[in-house]
DSSP file (Angstrom, degrees, kcal/mol; ACC not computed):
  #  RESIDUE AA STRUCTURE BP1 BP2  ACC     N-H-->O    O-->H-N    N-H-->O    O-->H-N    TCO  KAPPA ALPHA  PHI   PSI    X-CA   Y-CA   Z-CA
    1    1 A M     >        0   0    0      0, 0.0     4,-2.3     0, 0.0     5,-0.2   0.000 360.0 360.0 360.0 -40.4  -45.9   33.1   -7.8
    2    2 A V  H  >  +     0   0    0      1,-0.2     4,-2.3     2,-0.2     5,-0.1   0.894 360.0  52.1 -64.4 -39.9  -44.4   32.0  -11.2
    3    3 A L  H  > S+     0   0    0      2,-0.2     4,-2.0     1,-0.2    -1,-0.2   0.909 109.5  48.9 -63.3 -42.2  -42.3   35.1  -11.2
    4    4 A S  H  > S+     0   0    0      2,-0.2     4,-2.4     1,-0.2    -2,-0.2   0.905 110.4  50.9 -63.1 -42.6  -41.0   34.4   -7.7
    5    5 A L  H  X S+     0   0    0     -4,-2.3     4,-2.5     1,-0.2    -2,-0.2   0.896 109.0  51.8 -62.4 -40.2  -40.2   30.8   -8.7
    6    6 A G  H  X S+     0   0    0     -4,-2.3     4,-2.1     2,-0.2    -1,-0.2   0.897 109.6  49.2 -62.8 -41.2  -38.3   32.1  -11.7
    7    7 A V  H  X S+     0   0    0     -4,-2.0     4,-2.1     2,-0.2    -2,-0.2   0.917 111.8  48.5 -64.4 -44.0  -36.2   34.5   -9.5
    8    8 A V  H  X S+     0   0    0     -4,-2.4     4,-2.4     1,-0.2    -2,-0.2   0.922 112.0  49.0 -63.3 -44.7  -35.4   31.6   -7.0
    9    9 A L  H  X S+     0   0    0     -4,-2.5     4,-2.6     1,-0.2    -1,-0.2   0.885 109.3  52.9 -62.7 -38.8  -34.3   29.3   -9.9
   10   10 A A  H  X S+     0   0    0     -4,-2.1     4,-2.4     2,-0.2    -1,-0.2   0.903 109.7  48.6 -63.0 -41.4  -32.2   32.0  -11.4
   11   11 A I  H  X S+     0   0    0     -4,-2.1     4,-2.4     2,-0.2    -2,-0.2   0.920 111.5  49.4 -64.9 -43.0  -30.4   32.5   -8.1
   12   12 A V  H  X S+     0   0    0     -4,-2.4     4,-2.4     2,-0.2    -2,-0.2   0.927 111.9  48.0 -62.3 -45.6  -29.8   28.7   -7.7
   13   13 A V  H  X S+     0   0    0     -4,-2.6     4,-2.0     1,-0.2    -1,-0.2   0.914 111.2  51.3 -61.6 -43.2  -28.4   28.5  -11.2
   14   14 A A  H  X S+     0   0    0     -4,-2.4     4,-1.9     1,-0.2    -2,-0.2   0.912 110.6  48.6 -61.3 -43.0  -26.1   31.5  -10.6
   15   15 A L  H  X S+     0   0    0     -4,-2.4     4,-2.5     1,-0.2    -1,-0.2   0.906 109.1  52.7 -64.1 -41.6  -24.9   29.9   -7.4
   16   16 A L  H  < S+     0   0    0     -4,-2.4    -1,-0.2     1,-0.2    -2,-0.2   0.873 112.9  45.0 -61.7 -36.8  -24.2   26.6   -9.1
   17   17 A L  H  < S+     0   0    0     -4,-2.0    -1,-0.2    -5,-0.2    -2,-0.2   0.812 118.2  42.5 -75.8 -30.7  -22.2   28.3  -11.8
   18   18 A L  H  < S+     0   0    0     -4,-1.9    -2,-0.2    -5,-0.2    -3,-0.2   0.788  95.1  81.4 -89.2 -29.7  -20.2   30.5   -9.3
   19   19 A V  S  < S-     0   0    0     -4,-2.5     2,-0.1    -5,-0.2    -1,-0.0  -0.673  79.0-129.7 -84.8 121.4  -19.4   28.0   -6.5
   20   20 A P        -     0   0    0      0, 0.0     2,-0.4     0, 0.0    -2,-0.1  -0.395  20.7-153.8 -69.2 146.2  -16.3   25.9   -7.3
   21   21 A R        -     0   0    0     -2,-0.1     2,-0.4    -5,-0.0    -5,-0.0  -0.937  16.6-117.8-121.5 145.0  -16.7   22.1   -6.9
   22   22 A V        -     0   0    0     -2,-0.4     3,-0.1     1,-0.2     0, 0.0  -0.668  18.6-167.7 -82.6 129.0  -14.0   19.6   -6.1
   23   23 A N  S    S-     0   0    0     -2,-0.4     2,-0.3     1,-0.3    -1,-0.2   0.818  72.1  -0.9 -85.0 -33.6  -13.6   16.9   -8.9
   24   24 A S        -     0   0    0      2,-0.0     2,-0.5     0, 0.0    -1,-0.3  -0.990  62.1-135.5-153.9 157.3  -11.4   14.6   -6.8
   25   25 A V        -     0   0    0     -2,-0.3     2,-0.4    -3,-0.1    -3,-0.0  -0.971  21.0-178.5-118.7 125.1   -9.8   14.4   -3.4
   26   26 A T        -     0   0    0     -2,-0.5    -2,-0.0     3,-0.0     0, 0.0  -0.982  20.4-135.9-122.9 135.4   -6.2   13.4   -3.0
   27   27 A Q        -     0   0    0     -2,-0.4     3,-0.1     1,-0.1    -2,-0.0  -0.573  32.2-100.5 -84.5 152.3   -4.5   13.1    0.3
   28   28 A P        -     0   0    0      0, 0.0    -1,-0.1     0, 0.0    30,-0.0  -0.360  49.2 -89.5 -67.5 152.0   -1.0   14.4    0.8
   29   29 A P        -     0   0    0      0, 0.0     2,-0.2     0, 0.0    31,-0.2  -0.284  43.1-127.2 -60.1 147.2    1.8   11.9    0.6
   30   30 A V        -     0   0    0     29,-1.1     2,-1.0    -3,-0.1    31,-0.1  -0.588  18.3-111.9 -93.2 159.9    2.8   10.3    3.9
   31   31 A D     >  -     0   0    0     -2,-0.2     4,-1.9     1,-0.2     5,-0.1  -0.790  32.3-178.2 -94.8  99.2    6.3   10.2    5.3
   32   32 A V  H  > S+     0   0    0     -2,-1.0     4,-2.5     1,-0.2     5,-0.2   0.884  78.6  55.7 -67.3 -40.0    7.2    6.5    5.2
   33   33 A A  H  > S+     0   0    0      1,-0.2     4,-2.1     2,-0.2    -1,-0.2   0.920 109.9  45.2 -61.5 -44.4   10.7    7.0    6.8
   34   34 A N  H  > S+     0   0    0      1,-0.2     4,-2.2     2,-0.2    -1,-0.2   0.893 112.0  53.0 -65.8 -38.5    9.2    8.8    9.9
   35   35 A G  H  X S+     0   0    0     -4,-1.9     4,-2.3     1,-0.2    -2,-0.2   0.883 108.8  50.1 -61.3 -38.7    6.5    6.1   10.1
   36   36 A A  H  X S+     0   0    0     -4,-2.5     4,-2.2     2,-0.2    -2,-0.2   0.887 108.6  51.6 -68.3 -39.2    9.2    3.4   10.1
   37   37 A R  H  X S+     0   0    0     -4,-2.1     4,-0.6     1,-0.2    -2,-0.2   0.914 112.5  46.1 -63.9 -40.9   11.2    5.1   12.8
   38   38 A A  H >< S+     0   0    0     -4,-2.2     3,-0.8     1,-0.2     4,-0.4   0.897 112.5  51.0 -66.7 -39.3    8.1    5.3   15.0
   39   39 A A  H >X S+     0   0    0     -4,-2.3     4,-2.9     1,-0.2     3,-1.7   0.847  97.5  67.4 -66.7 -33.8    7.3    1.6   14.2
   40   40 A A  H 3< S+     0   0    0     -4,-2.2    -1,-0.2     1,-0.3    -2,-0.2   0.786  95.9  56.8 -59.0 -26.6   10.8    0.5   15.1
   41   41 A E  T << S+     0   0    0     -3,-0.8    -1,-0.3    -4,-0.6    -2,-0.2   0.737 115.1  37.1 -74.6 -21.8    9.9    1.5   18.7
   42   42 A Q  T <4 S+     0   0    0     -3,-1.7    -2,-0.2    -4,-0.4     2,-0.1   0.861 110.8  57.9 -96.8 -45.3    6.9   -0.9   18.7
   43   43 A V  S  < S-     0   0    0     -4,-2.9    30,-0.1     2,-0.2    48,-0.0  -0.478  80.9-126.2 -86.9 159.6    8.1   -3.9   16.6
   44   44 A S  S    S+     0   0    0     -2,-0.1     2,-0.3    28,-0.1    -1,-0.1  -0.119  87.1  56.2-100.6  38.7   11.1   -5.9   17.6
   45   45 A F  S    S-     0   0    0     -5,-0.1    -2,-0.2    47,-0.0    -3,-0.1  -0.955  92.6 -94.7-152.8 167.9   12.8   -5.6   14.2
   46   46 A T        -     0   0    0     -2,-0.3    -9,-0.1    -5,-0.0    -2,-0.1  -0.802  43.7-133.1 -89.4 114.5   14.0   -2.8   11.9
   47   47 A P        -     0   0    0      0, 0.0   115,-3.2     0, 0.0     2,-0.4  -0.272  17.1-123.7 -63.9 152.8   11.2   -2.1    9.3
   48   48 A S  E     -A  161   0A   0    113,-0.3   111,-0.1    26,-0.1    40,-0.1  -0.796  24.9-170.0 -98.3 141.3   12.3   -1.8    5.7
   49   49 A V  E     -A  160   0A   0    111,-3.2   111,-2.4    -2,-0.4     2,-0.2  -0.962  26.8-110.0-126.5 147.1   11.4    1.3    3.7
   50   50 A P  E     -A  159   0A   0      0, 0.0     2,-0.4     0, 0.0   109,-0.3  -0.543  29.1-160.1 -77.2 142.1   11.8    1.7   -0.1
   51   51 A V        +     0   0    0    107,-2.3    -2,-0.0    -2,-0.2     0, 0.0  -0.987  67.6   9.1-123.6 128.1   14.5    4.1   -1.3
   52   52 A G  S    S+     0   0    0     -2,-0.4    -1,-0.2     1,-0.2     3,-0.1   0.823  74.9 171.4  79.0  33.1   14.6    5.6   -4.7
   53   53 A L        -     0   0    0     -3,-0.2    -1,-0.2     1,-0.1   102,-0.0  -0.391  43.6 -89.9 -69.3 153.7   11.1    4.7   -6.0
   54   54 A P    >   -     0   0    0      0, 0.0     3,-1.7     0, 0.0    -1,-0.1  -0.197  38.9-107.4 -59.6 158.5   10.0    6.3   -9.3
   55   55 A R  T 3  S+     0   0    0      1,-0.3    -2,-0.1    -3,-0.1    -3,-0.0   0.752 114.7  65.4 -61.6 -26.8    8.1    9.6   -9.1
   56   56 A D  T 3  S+     0   0    0     24,-0.1    25,-2.9    25,-0.1     2,-0.7   0.415  80.0  94.4 -82.3   5.8    4.8    8.0  -10.0
   57   57 A W  E <   -B   80   0B   0     -3,-1.7    23,-0.2    23,-0.2    -4,-0.1  -0.879  59.7-170.1 -95.8 115.8    4.8    6.0   -6.7
   58   58 A R  E     -B   79   0B   0     21,-3.1    21,-2.6    -2,-0.7     2,-0.2  -0.928  19.6-131.8-112.3 118.7    2.8    8.0   -4.1
   59   59 A P  E     +B   78   0B   0      0, 0.0   -29,-1.1     0, 0.0    19,-0.3  -0.494  32.4 167.2 -68.1 132.0    2.9    6.8   -0.5
   60   60 A T  E     +     0   0B   0     17,-2.7     2,-0.3     1,-0.3    18,-0.2   0.610  55.4  24.3-120.7 -20.8   -0.6    6.7    0.9
   61   61 A S  E     +B   77   0B   0     16,-1.3    16,-2.8   -31,-0.1     2,-0.3  -0.994  46.1 176.2-153.6 142.9   -0.5    4.8    4.2
   62   62 A V  E     +B   76   0B   0     -2,-0.3     2,-0.3    14,-0.2    14,-0.2  -0.980  26.0 138.3-142.6 129.2    1.9    3.9    7.0
   63   63 A R  E     -B   75   0B   0     12,-2.2    12,-2.7    -2,-0.3     2,-0.5  -0.993  43.4-134.1-164.4 162.3    0.9    2.0   10.1
   64   64 A T  E     +B   74   0B   0     -2,-0.3     2,-0.3    10,-0.2    10,-0.2  -0.998  37.9 167.0-120.7 125.4    1.7   -0.6   12.6
   65   65 A T  E     -B   73   0B   0      8,-2.3     8,-3.9    -2,-0.5     2,-0.8  -0.924  43.3-111.4-136.0 159.4   -1.2   -3.0   13.5
   66   66 A V  E     -B   72   0B   0     -2,-0.3     6,-0.2     6,-0.2     3,-0.1  -0.857  50.0-179.3 -89.1 115.7   -1.8   -6.2   15.2
   67   67 A A    >   -     0   0    0      4,-3.0     3,-1.3    -2,-0.8     4,-0.4  -0.150  37.7 -30.4-102.8-164.3   -2.8   -8.5   12.3
   68   68 A T  G >  S+     0   0    0      1,-0.3     3,-1.3     2,-0.2    -1,-0.3  -0.136 129.8  18.3 -49.7 143.7   -3.8  -12.2   12.0
   69   69 A A  G 3  S-     0   0    0      1,-0.2    -1,-0.3    -3,-0.1    29,-0.1   0.723 128.0 -77.5  62.0  24.2   -2.3  -14.5   14.6
   70   70 A A  G <  S+     0   0    0     -3,-1.3     2,-0.5     1,-0.2    -1,-0.2   0.783  82.9 159.3  59.7  30.8   -1.5  -11.5   16.8
   71   71 A V    <   -     0   0    0     -3,-1.3    -4,-3.0    -4,-0.4     2,-0.6  -0.757  44.1-129.2 -86.5 123.7    1.5  -10.6   14.7
   72   72 A L  E     -B   66   0B   0     -2,-0.5    20,-0.5    -6,-0.2     2,-0.4  -0.635  36.3-160.7 -71.7 116.9    2.6   -6.9   15.1
   73   73 A T  E     -BC  65  91B   0     -8,-3.9    -8,-2.3    -2,-0.6     2,-0.4  -0.882  18.5-148.0-117.0 131.2    2.8   -5.9   11.4
   74   74 A W  E     -BC  64  90B   0     16,-2.6    16,-2.3    -2,-0.4     2,-0.4  -0.805  25.2-173.5 -90.4 132.9    4.5   -2.9    9.8
   75   75 A H  E     +BC  63  89B   0    -12,-2.7   -12,-2.2    -2,-0.4     2,-0.3  -0.990  18.5 174.7-133.4 137.0    2.7   -1.6    6.7
   76   76 A A  E     -BC  62  88B   0     12,-1.8    12,-2.6    -2,-0.4     2,-0.3  -0.961  16.6-163.4-138.3 124.5    3.5    1.0    4.0
   77   77 A G  E     -BC  61  87B   0    -16,-2.8   -17,-2.7    -2,-0.3   -16,-1.3  -0.826   5.2-170.7-114.4 149.2    1.1    1.4    1.0
   78   78 A Y  E     -BC  59  86B   0      8,-3.1     8,-2.4    -2,-0.3     2,-0.5  -0.982  17.9-144.5-136.9 144.1    1.6    3.1   -2.3
   79   79 A V  E     -BC  58  85B   0    -21,-2.6   -21,-3.1    -2,-0.3     2,-0.6  -0.937  21.4-149.5-103.8 133.2   -0.5    4.1   -5.3
   80   80 A I  E >> S-BC  57  84B   0      4,-3.0     3,-2.4    -2,-0.5     4,-2.0  -0.911  72.7 -22.8-108.6 119.5    1.3    3.8   -8.6
   81   81 A D  T 34 S-     0   0    0    -25,-2.9    -1,-0.2    -2,-0.6   -24,-0.1   0.734 112.4 -74.0  56.7  23.2    0.4    6.2  -11.4
   82   82 A G  T 34 S+     0   0    0    -26,-0.4    -1,-0.3     2,-0.2     3,-0.1   0.571 130.0  69.5  70.6   8.1   -3.0    6.7   -9.7
   83   83 A Q  T <4 S+     0   0    0     -3,-2.4     2,-0.2     1,-0.2    -2,-0.2   0.727  86.1  49.0-125.9 -43.8   -4.1    3.2  -10.8
   84   84 A Q  E  <  -C   80   0B   0     -4,-2.0    -4,-3.0    61,-0.0     2,-0.4  -0.655  63.6-143.4-106.0 160.2   -2.4    0.3   -9.1
   85   85 A Y  E     +C   79   0B   0     -6,-0.2    62,-1.9    -2,-0.2    61,-0.8  -0.959  17.4 175.0-124.7 141.3   -1.7   -0.3   -5.4
   86   86 A A  E     -CD  78 145B   0     -8,-2.4    -8,-3.1    -2,-0.4     2,-0.3  -0.993   5.8-177.1-142.2 146.0    1.3   -1.9   -3.8
   87   87 A A  E     -CD  77 144B   0     57,-2.7    57,-2.4    -2,-0.3     2,-0.5  -0.977  22.5-136.4-143.1 154.8    2.2   -2.4   -0.1
   88   88 A V  E     -CD  76 143B   0    -12,-2.6   -12,-1.8    -2,-0.3     2,-0.4  -0.958  22.1-176.1-108.6 128.6    4.9   -3.7    2.1
   89   89 A E  E     -CD  75 142B   0     53,-2.8    53,-3.1    -2,-0.5     2,-0.4  -0.997   4.4-179.2-124.1 128.2    3.8   -5.9    5.1
   90   90 A Q  E     +CD  74 141B   0    -16,-2.3   -16,-2.6    -2,-0.4     2,-0.3  -0.992   5.5 167.1-132.2 138.1    6.4   -7.1    7.6
   91   91 A G  E     -CD  73 140B   0     49,-1.9    49,-2.9    -2,-0.4     3,-0.4  -0.992  28.6-125.8-146.1 152.0    6.0   -9.2   10.6
   92   92 A K  E    S- D   0 139B   0    -20,-0.5    47,-0.2    -2,-0.3   -20,-0.2  -0.816  90.0  -1.5-102.2 138.4    8.3  -11.1   13.0
   93   93 A N  S    S-     0   0    0     45,-3.1    -1,-0.2    -2,-0.4    46,-0.1   0.894  87.7-177.0  52.3  45.0    7.9  -14.8   13.7
   94   94 A A        -     0   0    0     44,-0.5    -1,-0.2    -3,-0.4   -25,-0.1  -0.594  14.7-142.2 -79.9 125.8    4.8  -14.8   11.4
   95   95 A P    >>  -     0   0    0      0, 0.0     4,-1.7     0, 0.0     3,-0.5  -0.243  32.3 -94.5 -78.8 174.0    3.0  -18.1   11.2
   96   96 A A  H 3> S+     0   0    0      1,-0.2     4,-2.6     2,-0.2     5,-0.2   0.825 122.9  61.4 -59.3 -34.0    1.4  -19.5    8.1
   97   97 A D  H 3> S+     0   0    0      1,-0.2     4,-2.0     2,-0.2    -1,-0.2   0.904 104.2  48.7 -60.9 -41.0   -2.0  -18.0    9.0
   98   98 A W  H <> S+     0   0    0     -3,-0.5     4,-2.5     2,-0.2    -1,-0.2   0.933 111.6  49.1 -63.6 -46.0   -0.5  -14.5    8.9
   99   99 A L  H  X S+     0   0    0     -4,-1.7     4,-1.9     1,-0.2    -2,-0.2   0.908 109.7  51.5 -62.3 -42.3    1.1  -15.2    5.5
  100  100 A R  H  <>S+     0   0    0     -4,-2.6     5,-3.2     1,-0.2     6,-0.3   0.900 111.4  48.2 -61.3 -39.8   -2.2  -16.5    4.1
  101  101 A A  H ><5S+     0   0    0     -4,-2.0     3,-1.0     3,-0.2    -2,-0.2   0.909 110.8  49.9 -67.3 -41.9   -4.0  -13.4    5.3
  102  102 A Q  H 3<5S+     0   0    0     -4,-2.5    -1,-0.2     1,-0.2    -2,-0.2   0.825 115.5  43.0 -67.5 -30.8   -1.4  -11.0    3.8
  103  103 A T  T ><5S-     0   0    0     -4,-1.9     3,-0.7    -5,-0.2    -1,-0.2   0.287 112.9-117.1 -98.3   9.4   -1.5  -12.7    0.4
  104  104 A N  T < 5 -     0   0    0     -3,-1.0    -3,-0.2     1,-0.2    -4,-0.1   0.857  67.2 -63.2  58.5  38.3   -5.3  -13.0    0.4
  105  105 A R  T 3 <S+     0   0    0     -5,-3.2    -1,-0.2    -6,-0.2    -4,-0.1   0.847  89.6 166.7  56.3  39.9   -5.1  -16.8    0.4
  106  106 A G    <   -     0   0    0     -3,-0.7    18,-0.3    -6,-0.3    -1,-0.1  -0.147  33.1-113.3 -74.9 176.1   -3.4  -16.9   -2.9
  107  107 A R  E     -E  123   0B   0     16,-2.8    16,-2.8     1,-0.1    -1,-0.1  -0.825  37.6 -87.8-112.0 152.1   -1.6  -19.9   -4.5
  108  108 A P  E     -E  122   0B   0      0, 0.0    14,-0.3     0, 0.0     3,-0.1  -0.278  39.7-179.4 -57.6 141.6    2.1  -20.3   -5.2
  109  109 A D  E     -     0   0B   0     12,-3.1     2,-0.2     1,-0.5    13,-0.2  -0.147  47.4 -87.9-138.9  38.5    3.1  -19.0   -8.6
  110  110 A G  E     -     0   0B   0     11,-0.2    11,-2.8     2,-0.0    -1,-0.5  -0.521  55.3 -71.1  91.5-158.9    6.8  -19.6   -8.9
  111  111 A T  E     -E  120   0B   0      9,-0.2     2,-0.4    -2,-0.2     9,-0.2  -0.913  26.1-151.7-137.0 162.3    9.7  -17.4   -7.8
  112  112 A S  E     -E  119   0B   0      7,-2.5     7,-3.3    -2,-0.3     2,-0.6  -0.991  14.4-140.4-131.3 141.2   11.4  -14.1   -8.8
  113  113 A V  E     +E  118   0B   0     -2,-0.4     2,-0.5     5,-0.2     5,-0.2  -0.922  24.6 179.0-103.4 119.0   15.0  -13.3   -8.2
  114  114 A I  E >  S-E  117   0B   0      3,-3.0     3,-1.8    -2,-0.6    -2,-0.0  -0.976  70.7 -17.6-125.5 118.0   15.3   -9.6   -7.1
  115  115 A N  T 3  S-     0   0    0     -2,-0.5    -1,-0.1     1,-0.3     3,-0.1   0.860 129.0 -53.4  53.5  38.3   18.8   -8.2   -6.3
  116  116 A G  T 3  S+     0   0    0      1,-0.2     2,-0.4    -3,-0.0    -1,-0.3   0.503 116.4 115.6  79.3   4.2   20.1  -11.8   -6.0
  117  117 A V  E <   -E  114   0B   0     -3,-1.8    -3,-3.0    17,-0.0     2,-0.5  -0.897  64.5-129.1-110.1 135.1   17.4  -12.7   -3.5
  118  118 A V  E     -E  113   0B   0     -2,-0.4     2,-0.4    -5,-0.2    -5,-0.2  -0.722  25.1-171.1 -86.0 125.1   14.7  -15.4   -4.2
  119  119 A W  E     -E  112   0B   0     -7,-3.3    -7,-2.5    -2,-0.5     2,-0.4  -0.943  21.5-126.6-113.6 136.1   11.1  -14.2   -3.6
  120  120 A Q  E     -EF 111 133B   0     13,-2.8    13,-2.5    -2,-0.4     2,-0.4  -0.663  22.4-138.9 -80.0 134.8    8.2  -16.6   -3.7
  121  121 A R  E     - F   0 132B   0    -11,-2.8   -12,-3.1    -2,-0.4     2,-0.4  -0.804  18.8-172.2 -95.4 135.4    5.4  -15.4   -6.0
  122  122 A I  E     -EF 108 131B   0      9,-2.6     9,-2.2    -2,-0.4     2,-0.4  -0.997   4.6-162.7-130.3 133.2    1.8  -15.8   -4.8
  123  123 A L  E     -EF 107 130B   0    -16,-2.8   -16,-2.8    -2,-0.4     2,-0.5  -0.938  17.4-174.5-122.3 134.4   -1.2  -15.2   -7.0
  124  124 A R  E   > + F   0 129B   0      5,-2.5     5,-2.2    -2,-0.4     3,-0.3  -0.905  11.9 177.9-122.8 100.1   -4.9  -14.6   -6.2
  125  125 A T  T > 5S+     0   0    0     -2,-0.5     3,-0.8     1,-0.2    -1,-0.1   0.867  73.0  56.1 -75.8 -38.2   -6.6  -14.4   -9.6
  126  126 A D  T 3 5S+     0   0    0      1,-0.2    -1,-0.2     2,-0.1    -2,-0.0   0.697 120.6  30.7 -73.0 -15.9  -10.2  -13.9   -8.5
  127  127 A K  T 3 5S-     0   0    0     -3,-0.3    -1,-0.2     2,-0.1    -2,-0.2   0.236 108.5-119.8-121.0  11.0   -9.4  -10.8   -6.4
  128  128 A V  T < 5 +     0   0    0     -3,-0.8     2,-0.4    -4,-0.2    -3,-0.2   0.957  58.9 145.6  47.6  71.6   -6.5   -9.6   -8.5
  129  129 A Q  E   < -F  124   0B   0     -5,-2.2    -5,-2.5   -26,-0.1     2,-0.3  -0.973  27.6-170.5-138.8 124.1   -3.7   -9.6   -6.0
  130  130 A N  E     -FG 123 145B   0     15,-2.8    15,-2.0    -2,-0.4     2,-0.3  -0.857  11.1-172.7-107.3 146.6   -0.1  -10.5   -6.6
  131  131 A S  E     -FG 122 144B   0     -9,-2.2    -9,-2.6    -2,-0.3     2,-0.4  -0.997  18.8-158.6-142.2 146.1    2.4  -11.0   -3.8
  132  132 A L  E     -FG 121 143B   0     11,-2.7    11,-2.8    -2,-0.3     2,-0.4  -0.990  19.9-166.3-118.8 132.8    6.1  -11.5   -3.4
  133  133 A V  E     +FG 120 142B   0    -13,-2.5   -13,-2.8    -2,-0.4     2,-0.3  -0.968  13.5 167.2-128.0 134.8    7.2  -13.1   -0.1
  134  134 A H  E     - G   0 141B   0      7,-2.4     7,-3.3    -2,-0.4     2,-0.5  -0.992  16.3-157.8-144.6 137.6   10.7  -13.4    1.4
  135  135 A T  E     - G   0 140B   0     -2,-0.3     2,-0.5     5,-0.2     5,-0.2  -0.972   9.4-179.9-117.9 127.7   11.8  -14.4    4.9
  136  136 A R  E >   - G   0 139B   0      3,-2.5     3,-1.8    -2,-0.5     2,-0.3  -0.971  67.3 -43.6-125.7 114.4   15.1  -13.3    6.3
  137  137 A G  T 3  S-     0   0    0     -2,-0.5    -2,-0.0     1,-0.3     0, 0.0  -0.522 123.6 -23.8  65.1-126.6   15.8  -14.6    9.8
  138  138 A A  T 3  S+     0   0    0     -2,-0.3   -45,-3.1    -3,-0.1   -44,-0.5   0.492 119.2  93.0 -94.7  -5.3   12.6  -14.2   11.8
  139  139 A V  E <   -DG  92 136B   0     -3,-1.8    -3,-2.5   -47,-0.2     2,-0.5  -0.799  56.7-161.8-100.2 125.4   11.2  -11.4    9.7
  140  140 A T  E     -DG  91 135B   0    -49,-2.9   -49,-1.9    -2,-0.5     2,-0.5  -0.895   5.7-160.8-103.2 130.8    8.8  -12.1    6.8
  141  141 A T  E     -DG  90 134B   0     -7,-3.3    -7,-2.4    -2,-0.5     2,-0.5  -0.946   5.5-171.3-113.1 129.2    8.3   -9.4    4.1
  142  142 A V  E     -DG  89 133B   0    -53,-3.1   -53,-2.8    -2,-0.5     2,-0.6  -0.986   6.5-167.9-120.1 123.3    5.3   -9.4    1.8
  143  143 A V  E     +DG  88 132B   0    -11,-2.8   -11,-2.7    -2,-0.5     2,-0.3  -0.962  32.6 156.8-107.1 117.2    5.2   -7.0   -1.1
  144  144 A T  E     +DG  87 131B   0    -57,-2.4   -57,-2.7    -2,-0.6     2,-0.3  -0.909   4.3  97.3-144.5 160.5    1.6   -7.2   -2.3
  145  145 A G  E    S-DG  86 130B   0    -15,-2.0   -15,-2.8    -2,-0.3   -59,-0.2  -0.947  77.7 -58.5 153.2-168.7   -1.2   -5.5   -4.2
  146  146 A T  S    S+     0   0    0    -61,-0.8   -60,-0.2    -2,-0.3    -1,-0.1   0.559  95.9 108.2 -82.7  -8.9   -3.0   -5.1   -7.5
  147  147 A A  S    S-     0   0    0    -62,-1.9   -17,-0.3   -17,-0.2    -2,-0.2  -0.211  79.2 -98.2 -64.7 158.7    0.3   -4.1   -9.2
  148  148 A S     >  -     0   0    0      1,-0.1     4,-2.7   -19,-0.1     5,-0.2  -0.245  33.8-104.7 -71.4 165.5    2.0   -6.5  -11.6
  149  149 A Y  H  > S+     0   0    0      1,-0.2     4,-2.3     2,-0.2     5,-0.1   0.883 123.4  55.1 -58.6 -37.4    4.9   -8.7  -10.5
  150  150 A D  H  > S+     0   0    0      2,-0.2     4,-1.4     1,-0.2    -1,-0.2   0.914 109.6  45.3 -63.3 -42.2    7.3   -6.3  -12.3
  151  151 A Q  H  > S+     0   0    0      2,-0.2     4,-1.6     1,-0.2    -2,-0.2   0.897 112.5  51.0 -67.7 -39.7    6.0   -3.3  -10.3
  152  152 A L  H  X S+     0   0    0     -4,-2.7     4,-2.8     1,-0.2    -2,-0.2   0.868 105.8  56.8 -63.5 -35.0    6.1   -5.3   -7.1
  153  153 A A  H  X S+     0   0    0     -4,-2.3     4,-2.6     2,-0.2    -1,-0.2   0.857 102.2  55.5 -64.5 -34.6    9.7   -6.2   -7.9
  154  154 A V  H  X S+     0   0    0     -4,-1.4     4,-1.1     2,-0.2    -1,-0.2   0.927 111.3  44.2 -61.5 -44.4   10.6   -2.5   -8.2
  155  155 A L  H  X S+     0   0    0     -4,-1.6     4,-0.6     2,-0.2     3,-0.4   0.929 114.0  49.0 -66.2 -45.7    9.2   -2.0   -4.6
  156  156 A A  H >< S+     0   0    0     -4,-2.8     3,-1.0     1,-0.2    -2,-0.2   0.897 110.0  51.9 -61.6 -40.6   11.0   -5.1   -3.3
  157  157 A A  H 3< S+     0   0    0     -4,-2.6    -1,-0.2     1,-0.2    -2,-0.2   0.775 107.6  53.6 -67.8 -25.4   14.3   -4.1   -4.9
  158  158 A A  H 3< S+     0   0    0     -4,-1.1  -107,-2.3    -3,-0.4    -1,-0.2   0.552  81.4 117.7 -86.7  -7.2   14.1   -0.6   -3.3
  159  159 A L  E <<  +A   50   0A   0     -3,-1.0  -111,-0.0    -4,-0.6    -3,-0.0  -0.404  34.0 165.3 -70.2 132.2   13.6   -1.9    0.3
  160  160 A R  E     -A   49   0A   0   -111,-2.4  -111,-3.2    -2,-0.2     3,-0.1  -0.978  46.4 -89.2-138.7 150.4   16.3   -1.0    2.8
  161  161 A P  E     -A   48   0A   0      0, 0.0  -113,-0.3     0, 0.0  -115,-0.0  -0.384  53.9-108.2 -58.9 136.1   16.3   -1.2    6.6
  162  162 A A              0   0    0   -115,-3.2  -129,-0.0     1,-0.2  -114,-0.0  -0.308 360.0 360.0 -66.4 148.4   15.0    2.1    8.0
  163  163 A G              0   0    0     -3,-0.1    -1,-0.2  -117,-0.0  -130,-0.0   0.446 360.0 360.0  90.0 360.0   17.4    4.4    9.7
């Protein structure tokens, strides 16, 4: 019986050594431009997409959802250098409840001027979320995430109307 147990253990050890194991799983980058074109058919505005982001910005999510206050929201999310997260959220005729939800109920933290445009800074310290907010006409754009204000400014500066 001991000999049989030894043979079984040897086989198990051999299998563990021979079978490759995955150390991490990464999803392939998503196509933000195609997502924006599809979203344009649903939302009643032209979504903005970033153009010319640095190579270490990897798009991870694109979607259109009905968010707080029934606002149809365009979203594009990015991982920066595998460590920080940044996203673009856009909604039309968005009330204050929607903005509070997108910024995780942060507090005003001054302003930033990006490409000559003033963006309101919103900070949530206890959950580590920074946000930049700008409204043009009826469309409110929130650039938000765990990324620093400087990294969010890179994303905000790269935004262009899709198409």
